[in-house]
Every structure is written in structure tokens, then in C-alpha cells.
C-alpha positions in Angstrom: 146.4 171.1 219.5 143.6 172.2 221.6 144.3 173.4 225.1 141.9 173.1 228.0 142.3 174.9 231.2 139.1 174.6 234.3 139.9 175.5 237.6 136.5 175.1 238.3 134.5 172.0 237.2 131.0 170.2 237.7 129.6 168.1 235.3 125.9 166.8 234.9 124.4 170.4 234.8 120.9 168.9 233.7 121.6 168.9 230.1 122.7 166.3 227.7 124.2 167.9 225.2 126.9 169.9 227.8 128.4 167.7 230.1 130.5 170.8 232.3 130.1 173.8 233.6 133.2 175.7 233.9 134.1 178.8 235.9 137.6 180.6 234.6 138.1 178.9 231.6 141.1 179.0 229.0 141.3 177.4 226.1 144.3 178.2 223.8 145.1 176.8 220.0 148.8 176.0 219.4 149.8 175.2 216.1 153.5 173.4 215.2 155.0 176.9 215.1 153.2 178.8 217.8 150.0 180.0 220.2 147.4 181.0 217.7 145.1 181.8 220.1 144.5 182.4 223.6 140.3 182.4 224.7 139.2 183.5 228.6 135.9 183.2 230.0 134.0 183.9 233.1 131.5 181.1 232.5 131.6 177.6 230.1 129.0 175.0 229.7 131.3 172.6 227.8 129.9 170.3 225.6 130.2 166.7 226.3 133.0 165.7 223.3 134.4 168.9 224.2 134.3 170.4 220.8 131.6 173.2 221.6 131.1 175.7 224.6 128.8 178.4 225.9 130.7 180.8 227.3 129.8 184.2 229.5 132.3 187.2 229.6 134.7 186.2 227.1 138.0 188.1 225.7 139.8 186.1 223.3 143.5 187.0 222.2 145.0 186.1 218.7 148.5 186.7 218.4 149.5 187.3 214.8 153.2 188.1 215.3 154.8 188.3 218.6 153.9 191.6 219.9 151.1 192.5 217.5 147.7 190.6 219.2 144.0 191.0 218.6 141.7 191.1 220.9 138.4 190.2 221.3 135.7 190.9 224.1 131.6 190.4 224.7 129.6 190.1 227.2 128.2 186.1 225.9 129.6 183.2 222.5 129.6 180.3 221.3 132.3 178.3 220.3 133.0 175.5 218.2 136.6 174.1 218.7 136.0 171.6 215.9 135.7 174.8 213.0 138.1 176.8 215.3 134.7 179.4 215.0 133.4 182.0 217.9 130.2 184.0 217.3 130.5 186.8 220.4 127.3 188.6 221.1 126.0 191.7 223.5 128.9 195.1 223.9 131.4 193.2 221.3 134.3 195.2 221.4 138.1 194.2 218.7 141.2 196.4 219.4 144.1 196.0 217.4 148.0 196.9 218.3 147.9 199.5 215.8 145.3 201.5 217.8 142.1 200.2 215.7 139.1 199.1 217.4 135.4 198.0 216.0 132.5 198.1 218.2 129.2 195.9 217.6 126.6 193.9 218.5 127.9 190.5 217.5 130.7 189.0 215.8 131.6 185.7 214.0 135.4 185.2 214.5 136.8 182.5 211.9 140.0 181.7 213.2 141.1 179.4 210.2 140.1 181.9 207.8 141.3 185.0 209.8 138.4 186.7 209.4 136.0 188.5 211.4 132.6 189.1 210.0 128.8 190.4 211.1 125.3 191.9 210.2 125.1 194.6 212.9 125.6 198.0 212.7 129.5 199.0 213.3 131.6 201.2 214.6 135.6 201.5 213.8 137.6 203.3 215.2 141.4 204.3 213.6 143.7 207.3 214.5 142.3 210.4 212.8 139.2 208.5 211.7 135.8 206.4 212.2 134.2 204.6 210.5 130.5 203.6 210.9 128.0 200.8 208.8 126.1 197.8 208.9 127.5 194.3 207.8 131.2 193.9 208.0 134.1 191.7 206.5 137.3 192.2 208.0 140.4 190.7 208.6 142.1 190.1 211.9 143.9 192.3 212.2 141.4 195.6 210.6 143.8 196.8 208.1 141.3 195.4 205.5 138.0 196.1 206.1 134.7 195.9 203.6 131.2 197.4 205.1 128.4 195.9 203.6 125.7 199.3 203.4 125.6 202.6 204.9 129.1 203.3 205.0 130.2 206.7 206.7 134.0 208.1 207.2 134.7 210.6 208.8 138.3 212.1 209.0 139.3 213.8 211.8 
């Protein structure tokens, strides 16, 4: 189930693909068991069919288990609600409940497969360790990480 909570909506923004401009957008994905993720954006242009949106200043909170959520933020994003993917760009940052953080220029979040990927440079910080490189595939809680090129690890 997908739940949209627009606080301000204006139809007819001059494009045929996007029919609504929403400020203070909140979207949640709820499964039969529980809340899976919650997406907040300062502004969104939503497709007429409601299956996609272009977002500005986003925060995506993914709930793994109670008290162990992941937060992903960025300047702008393209959300495809039909495939449960969000492509985030501009000062992307992900933080896990374990104190692990990821910084990169762009990132694709796939909620169905529970993975994040990027081709850009990345920096991952863990307690007492920093990893960097180019390209990434990782699980959502940043425990299984594959850096594709130029991998470097510093242990403090």
C-alpha cells in the first residue's frame, strides 16, 4: 500500500507528464506486516498517474526492524513508486543505526531488492574505519559492501 500525504497541492504546472506540484510531501510504503519506508521531500512534481515524482531535498527512512532504521538524504531525486526505486543526486548521505555513514554524489535505492548502488566516488565511515573508492553495491544497512574500483581502507 502506498500512502501520499500532500500538505499543499497545485495542479497544472505546465507539463503533460507532471500534474501536481506538492510541497512538504510525505509518502509511506506499508506492507501487510508493517511500515517499510517513509519518504519526505520539501517539494515534488508528481506524475499524473501517481507512479513517479521528481523531488527536491529528500529524506528517506527505511525501517529494517524497530529501532534499526536507515536514513538516506540528498538534494534531489527521481522516485518510481511502481518499481520501488529512488535515484538520489547531490550531496547524498546515508546513515545506519550502527553508526555507519556513506557519502556520494548519486545513489540508486532499490526497496524491492534492499540494495543501494552508485557509479560515483564514495566514502564510507564506520567506527574506527574509513573506506573509499568508485562504484558501490551494498545492502541497505551497509553491512555487506562491494566497492567496484580504487578501493582504499584506513583503520584508526
